[in-house]
Phi, psi and omega in degrees: 000135177279117182261018175288166178249033180272034175207164183257329180200163176240161176245142178211161171248122183286174184299333179265010179088005180284145180264133184218147166261144180238104174298161183309314183296329177291340176268001181082017179257115182268125178274352178057030175233159180288325181264087181279150176301141180190181185233148172225116179293137181234151181263338183283168179295162179304314182294329183282348176280107186242348182213129178277133175289158179283328187227176175094020182270144172280119187237342191233008178224158175301144181248109178295139182231153179215155179303134179094344179287149179236143182226150162263136185241133172254124180274175178286167174277112185274164177306325180295332182255358188296330177296331179269337180070031182233151180272179170254157182234156179207167168238149189216138176234129179285125182256319185194161173235145169239099185294330182291329179253358180058047180245136171250135176252136178210160171251152184212155169230120183252132170270105186276010179263119185309120174083345178286136185252358178294137183234056177230152177299151177106189181282124183288146175237006178207000000 
């Protein structure tokens, strides 16, 4: 097993066939930062998710996922952002599972600007 922290979460299929995302802390990998990678389930459409919240993310337990669910995702603090001490944010929608290959398909929009929480296409202003 690769114990580096060069990822934000893993995907797995549980013993009962349930699909789950595993944030780093749920895998026993401590990022030693206050803003740990995590997920927040959202009810609005993918397009209607326009701003990532600062807090309220599931960071330390497996996150059950299903087709059609949408999440706001907080990433780890990367070396590019470490001088600022802030994470990156994204929104993600589960599209499909292929159980034979253990693949999850999803669409995402990532704000690649350190600390900006806006989740709309274009140049972020927030």
